[in-house]
C-alpha angles and dihedrals in degrees: 000000000000126000133214110196119211126187123197113203120211117189142156108266138198102241094207103029149060114293096169098105091048088050091050089052092050092052092048091051093043093052093046090054099036109027091168092071112115102179131033123196130192128190129264117291092001100133102058105007136250101296118104086210086080092059115139134185115258128274088047136178090256092050090050090054090051091049089054091047093051091050093046092055097030092233139133105250129198102179097188123263128300131196108261123203118214109175105303093340128093124204132186097235130188119200124207113206124192127217090266091061096253125134104236098176143008121201120198110206108252100203112040111204108250135243090013095055097040109157093025113122123230120248117232106206137074108224129212131170135186124240100201116240091007119057150295113270137189140212127233128157134221111287090025085073092055093079114105096239137003115281115254096267091060098050099081091045091049091056094055 
């Protein structure tokens, strides 16, 4: 039997500020204590807080730092979502970074949580990515998971 070790990091966050250095520190400590971890996950809107005013175009400076961190530790890294600016639109976007430091997927949250995410656009695509020698995986975010069953486009993927 083979194992794929995933760590979920919970931490106190600045809701309207930059949490990226604190996240870097948490990953460094985690990997020094548990070097067998292969994927690290953070919660939604952890890197730059919950204000759409902090939206940045992707790729962003924060995303580049996370790419470097994933490569440094040779881990899959899902650093939580960040608000992404595309022209006049803002999306709640989650990046998936592989152990080589490359972004392999970006998921734009399909069902923004109202009224808290008022003005945030809905994403339109379901996103999956392959972790070689382990499995295919998918991205969903917070209130997206509150639906009673996967929407039709996910059902064939879920049966794989």
